[in-house]
C-alpha positions as protocol buffer text, in pm:
chain_id: "A"
residue {
  index: 1
  type: MET
  ca { x: 7276 y: 10668 z: 10634 }
}
residue {
  index: 2
  type: VAL
  ca { x: 7360 y: 10340 z: 10780 }
}
residue {
  index: 3
  type: THR
  ca { x: 7698 y: 10172 z: 10860 }
}
residue {
  index: 4
  type: GLU
  ca { x: 7879 y: 9953 z: 11111 }
}
residue {
  index: 5
  type: GLU
  ca { x: 8146 y: 9992 z: 11380 }
}
residue {
  index: 6
  type: TYR
  ca { x: 8455 y: 9965 z: 11158 }
}
residue {
  index: 7
  type: PRO
  ca { x: 8730 y: 10196 z: 11252 }
}
residue {
  index: 8
  type: PRO
  ca { x: 8912 y: 10388 z: 11122 }
}
residue {
  index: 9
  type: TYR
  ca { x: 8640 y: 10401 z: 10837 }
}
residue {
  index: 10
  type: ASN
  ca { x: 8333 y: 10444 z: 11051 }
}
residue {
  index: 11
  type: TYR
  ca { x: 8304 y: 10432 z: 11427 }
}
residue {
  index: 12
  type: LEU
  ca { x: 8110 y: 10591 z: 11713 }
}
residue {
  index: 13
  type: LYS
  ca { x: 8282 y: 10862 z: 11914 }
}
residue {
  index: 14
  type: ASP
  ca { x: 8114 y: 11062 z: 12178 }
}
residue {
  index: 15
  type: GLY
  ca { x: 7767 y: 10986 z: 12028 }
}
residue {
  index: 16
  type: ARG
  ca { x: 7883 y: 11077 z: 11667 }
}
residue {
  index: 17
  type: VAL
  ca { x: 7981 y: 10869 z: 11376 }
}
residue {
  index: 18
  type: GLU
  ca { x: 8336 y: 10950 z: 11294 }
}
residue {
  index: 19
  type: GLY
  ca { x: 8595 y: 10812 z: 11048 }
}
residue {
  index: 20
  type: VAL
  ca { x: 8735 y: 10853 z: 10697 }
}
residue {
  index: 21
  type: SER
  ca { x: 8424 y: 10722 z: 10531 }
}
residue {
  index: 22
  type: ALA
  ca { x: 8189 y: 10917 z: 10759 }
}
residue {
  index: 23
  type: ASP
  ca { x: 8368 y: 11234 z: 10669 }
}
residue {
  index: 24
  type: MET
  ca { x: 8330 y: 11158 z: 10296 }
}
residue {
  index: 25
  type: VAL
  ca { x: 7965 y: 11085 z: 10334 }
}
residue {
  index: 26
  type: ARG
  ca { x: 7920 y: 11423 z: 10508 }
}
residue {
  index: 27
  type: ALA
  ca { x: 8096 y: 11600 z: 10223 }
}
residue {
  index: 28
  type: VAL
  ca { x: 7867 y: 11438 z: 9978 }
}
residue {
  index: 29
  type: LEU
  ca { x: 7563 y: 11516 z: 10178 }
}
residue {
  index: 30
  type: ALA
  ca { x: 7670 y: 11886 z: 10202 }
}
residue {
  index: 31
  type: GLU
  ca { x: 7721 y: 11879 z: 9821 }
}
residue {
  index: 32
  type: VAL
  ca { x: 7376 y: 11740 z: 9764 }
}
residue {
  index: 33
  type: GLY
  ca { x: 7236 y: 11993 z: 10010 }
}
residue {
  index: 34
  type: ILE
  ca { x: 7040 y: 11767 z: 10242 }
}
residue {
  index: 35
  type: GLN
  ca { x: 7066 y: 11663 z: 10604 }
}
residue {
  index: 36
  type: ALA
  ca { x: 7024 y: 11296 z: 10698 }
}
residue {
  index: 37
  type: PRO
  ca { x: 7086 y: 11098 z: 11029 }
}
residue {
  index: 38
  type: MET
  ca { x: 7392 y: 10873 z: 11024 }
}
residue {
  index: 39
  type: ASN
  ca { x: 7361 y: 10552 z: 11245 }
}
residue {
  index: 40
  type: ILE
  ca { x: 7571 y: 10263 z: 11328 }
}
residue {
  index: 41
  type: TYR
  ca { x: 7406 y: 9912 z: 11347 }
}
residue {
  index: 42
  type: PRO
  ca { x: 7531 y: 9547 z: 11330 }
}
residue {
  index: 43
  type: TRP
  ca { x: 7627 y: 9502 z: 10976 }
}
residue {
  index: 44
  type: ALA
  ca { x: 7346 y: 9241 z: 10902 }
}
residue {
  index: 45
  type: ARG
  ca { x: 7090 y: 9494 z: 11005 }
}
residue {
  index: 46
  type: ALA
  ca { x: 7231 y: 9785 z: 10809 }
}
residue {
  index: 47
  type: TYR
  ca { x: 7266 y: 9560 z: 10505 }
}
residue {
  index: 48
  type: GLU
  ca { x: 6905 y: 9459 z: 10515 }
}
residue {
  index: 49
  type: MET
  ca { x: 6779 y: 9804 z: 10584 }
}
residue {
  index: 50
  type: ALA
  ca { x: 6959 y: 9938 z: 10263 }
}
residue {
  index: 51
  type: ARG
  ca { x: 6837 y: 9640 z: 10054 }
}
residue {
  index: 52
  type: ALA
  ca { x: 6472 y: 9661 z: 10185 }
}
residue {
  index: 53
  type: GLN
  ca { x: 6396 y: 10025 z: 10233 }
}
residue {
  index: 54
  type: GLU
  ca { x: 6372 y: 10332 z: 10013 }
}
residue {
  index: 55
  type: ASN
  ca { x: 6626 y: 10615 z: 10050 }
}
residue {
  index: 56
  type: VAL
  ca { x: 6863 y: 10430 z: 10288 }
}
residue {
  index: 57
  type: MET
  ca { x: 7220 y: 10472 z: 10191 }
}
residue {
  index: 58
  type: ILE
  ca { x: 7485 y: 10223 z: 10318 }
}
residue {
  index: 59
  type: PHE
  ca { x: 7862 y: 10271 z: 10364 }
}
residue {
  index: 60
  type: SER
  ca { x: 8142 y: 10148 z: 10374 }
}
residue {
  index: 61
  type: ILE
  ca { x: 8052 y: 9852 z: 10159 }
}
residue {
  index: 62
  type: SER
  ca { x: 8276 y: 9643 z: 9942 }
}
residue {
  index: 63
  type: ARG
  ca { x: 8179 y: 9579 z: 9576 }
}
residue {
  index: 64
  type: PHE
  ca { x: 8218 y: 9233 z: 9418 }
}
residue {
  index: 65
  type: PRO
  ca { x: 8033 y: 9019 z: 9164 }
}
residue {
  index: 66
  type: GLN
  ca { x: 7793 y: 8853 z: 9404 }
}
residue {
  index: 67
  type: ARG
  ca { x: 7672 y: 9191 z: 9520 }
}
residue {
  index: 68
  type: GLU
  ca { x: 7670 y: 9383 z: 9187 }
}
residue {
  index: 69
  type: ARG
  ca { x: 7295 y: 9354 z: 9113 }
}
residue {
  index: 70
  type: LEU
  ca { x: 7179 y: 9390 z: 9475 }
}
residue {
  index: 71
  type: PHE
  ca { x: 7270 y: 9759 z: 9505 }
}
residue {
  index: 72
  type: GLN
  ca { x: 7281 y: 10075 z: 9313 }
}
residue {
  index: 73
  type: TRP
  ca { x: 7648 y: 10180 z: 9343 }
}
residue {
  index: 74
  type: VAL
  ca { x: 7723 y: 10541 z: 9400 }
}
residue {
  index: 75
  type: GLY
  ca { x: 8104 y: 10546 z: 9402 }
}
residue {
  index: 76
  type: VAL
  ca { x: 8432 y: 10498 z: 9592 }
}
residue {
  index: 77
  type: ILE
  ca { x: 8485 y: 10677 z: 9921 }
}
residue {
  index: 78
  type: ALA
  ca { x: 8798 y: 10504 z: 10051 }
}
residue {
  index: 79
  type: PRO
  ca { x: 9077 y: 10256 z: 9946 }
}
residue {
  index: 80
  type: ILE
  ca { x: 9110 y: 9921 z: 10118 }
}
residue {
  index: 81
  type: ASN
  ca { x: 9333 y: 9615 z: 10127 }
}
residue {
  index: 82
  type: PHE
  ca { x: 9221 y: 9278 z: 10267 }
}
residue {
  index: 83
  type: TYR
  ca { x: 9438 y: 9017 z: 10429 }
}
residue {
  index: 84
  type: ILE
  ca { x: 9397 y: 8698 z: 10643 }
}
residue {
  index: 85
  type: PHE
  ca { x: 9555 y: 8743 z: 10975 }
}
residue {
  index: 86
  type: ALA
  ca { x: 9693 y: 8478 z: 11213 }
}
residue {
  index: 87
  type: LEU
  ca { x: 9881 y: 8499 z: 11553 }
}
residue {
  index: 88
  type: LYS
  ca { x: 10247 y: 8546 z: 11492 }
}
residue {
  index: 89
  type: ASP
  ca { x: 10336 y: 8240 z: 11714 }
}
residue {
  index: 90
  type: ARG
  ca { x: 10115 y: 8010 z: 11500 }
}
residue {
  index: 91
  type: ASN
  ca { x: 10406 y: 7867 z: 11307 }
}
residue {
  index: 92
  type: ASP
  ca { x: 10176 y: 7579 z: 11188 }
}
residue {
  index: 93
  type: ILE
  ca { x: 9975 y: 7820 z: 10968 }
}
residue {
  index: 94
  type: ARG
  ca { x: 10112 y: 7853 z: 10627 }
}
residue {
  index: 95
  type: ILE
  ca { x: 9884 y: 7968 z: 10342 }
}
residue {
  index: 96
  type: ASP
  ca { x: 10006 y: 7977 z: 9982 }
}
residue {
  index: 97
  type: SER
  ca { x: 9653 y: 7972 z: 9825 }
}
residue {
  index: 98
  type: LEU
  ca { x: 9293 y: 8044 z: 9925 }
}
residue {
  index: 99
  type: ASP
  ca { x: 9242 y: 7673 z: 9942 }
}
residue {
  index: 100
  type: ASP
  ca { x: 9513 y: 7632 z: 10195 }
}
residue {
  index: 101
  type: ALA
  ca { x: 9305 y: 7862 z: 10432 }
}
residue {
  index: 102
  type: LYS
  ca { x: 9005 y: 7622 z: 10416 }
}
residue {
  index: 103
  type: LYS
  ca { x: 9193 y: 7385 z: 10645 }
}
residue {
  index: 104
  type: PHE
  ca { x: 9159 y: 7641 z: 10938 }
}
residue {
  index: 105
  type: THR
  ca { x: 8872 y: 7775 z: 11130 }
}
residue {
  index: 106
  type: ILE
  ca { x: 8815 y: 8136 z: 11031 }
}
residue {
  index: 107
  type: ALA
  ca { x: 8614 y: 8406 z: 11209 }
}
residue {
  index: 108
  type: THR
  ca { x: 8385 y: 8639 z: 10994 }
}
residue {
  index: 109
  type: VAL
  ca { x: 8103 y: 8877 z: 11055 }
}
residue {
  index: 110
  type: LEU
  ca { x: 7760 y: 8757 z: 10960 }
}
residue {
  index: 111
  type: ARG
  ca { x: 7642 y: 8883 z: 10610 }
}
residue {
  index: 112
  type: ASP
  ca { x: 7952 y: 9111 z: 10558 }
}
residue {
  index: 113
  type: ALA
  ca { x: 8141 y: 9102 z: 10233 }
}
residue {
  index: 114
  type: LEU
  ca { x: 8413 y: 8870 z: 10367 }
}
residue {
  index: 115
  type: GLU
  ca { x: 8164 y: 8620 z: 10501 }
}
residue {
  index: 116
  type: GLN
  ca { x: 7977 y: 8615 z: 10162 }
}
residue {
  index: 117
  type: PHE
  ca { x: 8298 y: 8593 z: 9966 }
}
residue {
  index: 118
  type: LEU
  ca { x: 8442 y: 8302 z: 10180 }
}
residue {
  index: 119
  type: THR
  ca { x: 8119 y: 8118 z: 10168 }
}
residue {
  index: 120
  type: SER
  ca { x: 8098 y: 8153 z: 9779 }
}
residue {
  index: 121
  type: GLU
  ca { x: 8469 y: 8015 z: 9772 }
}
residue {
  index: 122
  type: GLY
  ca { x: 8351 y: 7695 z: 9959 }
}
residue {
  index: 123
  type: PHE
  ca { x: 8481 y: 7777 z: 10305 }
}
residue {
  index: 124
  type: GLN
  ca { x: 8312 y: 7536 z: 10566 }
}
residue {
  index: 125
  type: LYS
  ca { x: 8496 y: 7592 z: 10890 }
}
residue {
  index: 126
  type: MET
  ca { x: 8361 y: 7944 z: 10960 }
}
residue {
  index: 127
  type: ARG
  ca { x: 8242 y: 8114 z: 11279 }
}
residue {
  index: 128
  type: LYS
  ca { x: 7996 y: 8378 z: 11180 }
}
residue {
  index: 129
  type: LEU
  ca { x: 7997 y: 8647 z: 11452 }
}
residue {
  index: 130
  type: SER
  ca { x: 7811 y: 8974 z: 11516 }
}
residue {
  index: 131
  type: SER
  ca { x: 8115 y: 9207 z: 11483 }
}
residue {
  index: 132
  type: ASN
  ca { x: 8476 y: 9232 z: 11387 }
}
residue {
  index: 133
  type: GLU
  ca { x: 8583 y: 9299 z: 11746 }
}
residue {
  index: 134
  type: HIS
  ca { x: 8431 y: 8962 z: 11839 }
}
residue {
  index: 135
  type: ALA
  ca { x: 8603 y: 8790 z: 11560 }
}
residue {
  index: 136
  type: MET
  ca { x: 8944 y: 8949 z: 11645 }
}
residue {
  index: 137
  type: GLU
  ca { x: 8908 y: 8845 z: 12007 }
}
residue {
  index: 138
  type: MET
  ca { x: 8831 y: 8491 z: 11903 }
}
residue {
  index: 139
  type: MET
  ca { x: 9156 y: 8471 z: 11712 }
}
residue {
  index: 140
  type: MET
  ca { x: 9351 y: 8638 z: 11988 }
}
residue {
  index: 141
  type: LYS
  ca { x: 9223 y: 8395 z: 12243 }
}
residue {
  index: 142
  type: LYS
  ca { x: 9303 y: 8104 z: 12010 }
}
residue {
  index: 143
  type: ARG
  ca { x: 8941 y: 7998 z: 11971 }
}
residue {
  index: 144
  type: VAL
  ca { x: 8978 y: 8026 z: 11591 }
}
residue {
  index: 145
  type: ASP
  ca { x: 9287 y: 8011 z: 11364 }
}
residue {
  index: 146
  type: LEU
  ca { x: 9229 y: 8300 z: 11123 }
}
residue {
  index: 147
  type: TRP
  ca { x: 9074 y: 8640 z: 11093 }
}
residue {
  index: 148
  type: PRO
  ca { x: 9021 y: 8829 z: 10759 }
}
residue {
  index: 149
  type: ASN
  ca { x: 9010 y: 9204 z: 10775 }
}
residue {
  index: 150
  type: SER
  ca { x: 9148 y: 9507 z: 10593 }
}
residue {
  index: 151
  type: GLU
  ca { x: 9501 y: 9604 z: 10692 }
}
residue {
  index: 152
  type: LEU
  ca { x: 9407 y: 9950 z: 10822 }
}
residue {
  index: 153
  type: ALA
  ca { x: 9110 y: 9844 z: 11004 }
}
residue {
  index: 154
  type: GLY
  ca { x: 9267 y: 9532 z: 11143 }
}
residue {
  index: 155
  type: TYR
  ca { x: 9566 y: 9718 z: 11295 }
}
residue {
  index: 156
  type: HIS
  ca { x: 9345 y: 9995 z: 11428 }
}
residue {
  index: 157
  type: MET
  ca { x: 9129 y: 9751 z: 11597 }
}
residue {
  index: 158
  type: LEU
  ca { x: 9410 y: 9558 z: 11751 }
}
residue {
  index: 159
  type: ARG
  ca { x: 9563 y: 9884 z: 11900 }
}
residue {
  index: 160
  type: SER
  ca { x: 9223 y: 10002 z: 12044 }
}
residue {
  index: 161
  type: LYS
  ca { x: 9196 y: 9672 z: 12231 }
}
residue {
  index: 162
  type: GLY
  ca { x: 9555 y: 9700 z: 12377 }
}
residue {
  index: 163
  type: TYR
  ca { x: 9721 y: 9451 z: 12153 }
}
residue {
  index: 164
  type: SER
  ca { x: 10031 y: 9512 z: 11950 }
}
residue {
  index: 165
  type: LYS
  ca { x: 10020 y: 9465 z: 11568 }
}
residue {
  index: 166
  type: ASP
  ca { x: 10341 y: 9257 z: 11618 }
}
residue {
  index: 167
  type: MET
  ca { x: 10130 y: 8994 z: 11780 }
}
residue {
  index: 168
  type: VAL
  ca { x: 9975 y: 8902 z: 11441 }
}
residue {
  index: 169
  type: ARG
  ca { x: 10097 y: 8845 z: 11093 }
}
residue {
  index: 170
  type: LYS
  ca { x: 9945 y: 8867 z: 10752 }
}
residue {
  index: 171
  type: VAL
  ca { x: 9934 y: 8511 z: 10614 }
}
residue {
  index: 172
  type: TYR
  ca { x: 9741 y: 8579 z: 10287 }
}
residue {
  index: 173
  type: HIS
  ca { x: 9651 y: 8876 z: 10066 }
}
residue {
  index: 174
  type: LEU
  ca { x: 9293 y: 8853 z: 9950 }
}
residue {
  index: 175
  type: ASP
  ca { x: 9362 y: 9022 z: 9625 }
}
residue {
  index: 176
  type: GLY
  ca { x: 9079 y: 8848 z: 9451 }
}
residue {
  index: 177
  type: PHE
  ca { x: 8820 y: 8955 z: 9702 }
}
residue {
  index: 178
  type: SER
  ca { x: 8704 y: 9301 z: 9592 }
}
residue {
  index: 179
  type: LYS
  ca { x: 8813 y: 9584 z: 9370 }
}
residue {
  index: 180
  type: GLY
  ca { x: 9018 y: 9720 z: 9654 }
}
residue {
  index: 181
  type: ASP
  ca { x: 8784 y: 10005 z: 9747 }
}
residue {
  index: 182
  type: LEU
  ca { x: 8494 y: 10083 z: 9981 }
}
residue {
  index: 183
  type: TYR
  ca { x: 8178 y: 10229 z: 9827 }
}
residue {
  index: 184
  type: ILE
  ca { x: 7849 y: 10401 z: 9913 }
}
residue {
  index: 185
  type: ALA
  ca { x: 7545 y: 10236 z: 9779 }
}
residue {
  index: 186
  type: PHE
  ca { x: 7168 y: 10237 z: 9776 }
}
residue {
  index: 187
  type: GLY
  ca { x: 6924 y: 9946 z: 9756 }
}
residue {
  index: 188
  type: PRO
  ca { x: 6699 y: 9869 z: 9460 }
}
residue {
  index: 189
  type: LYS
  ca { x: 6394 y: 10057 z: 9596 }
}
residue {
  index: 190
  type: THR
  ca { x: 6563 y: 10402 z: 9597 }
}
residue {
  index: 191
  type: SER
  ca { x: 6484 y: 10626 z: 9284 }
}
residue {
  index: 192
  type: LYS
  ca { x: 6746 y: 10639 z: 9013 }
}
residue {
  index: 193
  type: ILE
  ca { x: 6719 y: 11015 z: 9037 }
}
residue {
  index: 194
  type: VAL
  ca { x: 6827 y: 11010 z: 9397 }
}
residue {
  index: 195
  type: VAL
  ca { x: 7120 y: 10780 z: 9321 }
}
residue {
  index: 196
  type: ASP
  ca { x: 7237 y: 10982 z: 9038 }
}
residue {
  index: 197
  type: SER
  ca { x: 7220 y: 11306 z: 9254 }
}
residue {
  index: 198
  type: PHE
  ca { x: 7457 y: 11139 z: 9504 }
}
residue {
  index: 199
  type: ARG
  ca { x: 7684 y: 10995 z: 9225 }
}
residue {
  index: 200
  type: ASP
  ca { x: 7722 y: 11348 z: 9078 }
}
residue {
  index: 201
  type: ALA
  ca { x: 7785 y: 11498 z: 9417 }
}
residue {
  index: 202
  type: LEU
  ca { x: 8064 y: 11251 z: 9497 }
}
residue {
  index: 203
  type: GLU
  ca { x: 8232 y: 11339 z: 9166 }
}
residue {
  index: 204
  type: ARG
  ca { x: 8218 y: 11713 z: 9244 }
}
residue {
  index: 205
  type: VAL
  ca { x: 8364 y: 11646 z: 9596 }
}
residue {
  index: 206
  type: LYS
  ca { x: 8660 y: 11471 z: 9437 }
}
residue {
  index: 207
  type: LYS
  ca { x: 8708 y: 11735 z: 9169 }
}
residue {
  index: 208
  type: LYS
  ca { x: 8735 y: 11995 z: 9441 }
}
residue {
  index: 209
  type: GLY
  ca { x: 9006 y: 11800 z: 9618 }
}
residue {
  index: 210
  type: GLU
  ca { x: 8804 y: 11731 z: 9925 }
}
residue {
  index: 211
  type: TYR
  ca { x: 8846 y: 11345 z: 9881 }
}
residue {
  index: 212
  type: ASP
  ca { x: 9222 y: 11373 z: 9901 }
}
residue {
  index: 213
  type: LYS
  ca { x: 9219 y: 11607 z: 10187 }
}
residue {
  index: 214
  type: ILE
  ca { x: 8999 y: 11372 z: 10398 }
}
residue {
  index: 215
  type: LEU
  ca { x: 9217 y: 11063 z: 10314 }
}
residue {
  index: 216
  type: SER
  ca { x: 9535 y: 11257 z: 10400 }
}
residue {
  index: 217
  type: ARG
  ca { x: 9403 y: 11297 z: 10763 }
}
residue {
  index: 218
  type: PHE
  ca { x: 9390 y: 10920 z: 10818 }
}
residue {
  index: 219
  type: ARG
  ca { x: 9705 y: 10801 z: 10658 }
}
């Protein structure tokens, strides 16, 4: 089980991976009846491990057309909404369309879903960094203009670093970015039997009401 540092969905606390997505993955593992290590890596490494190796599951991963055939998708483990953020005092930034954002420098994470999406949309002025924390700091220090992230994770990250969410504003809703959810997935080398067993287990977890219980703890 591989993921990245992306609170409140998945993050390291006292040597253990915690978060809404991590709790969902544990519930699925319990339903399947197996134990597996859960580790946090830089996103690019986690992504390549899941793609290249057998029986490596990745979470929390966004699903969109460019990725559809690259993974075997198990199912949704958490909802998510994505926005482009800017500093509140940057009155010069006004974005009414995605093309408007291309005029500004934007900080992304190498090989994550947002970086891939923005690249496919023709963004050129991108700073591709190793983590969302680094990307956020680049915006807060005015070294880039924009920072794309999910609403829940973005505000959580700001608070964890001592910033107020009132210091930033959402300048554009990335409604065309993904299906608005986070998934668990396997790469192409994993057996379809394994994937199907996890898919069935996730559905059972949801039918039992465990999915809603876990989400309610983080809302």
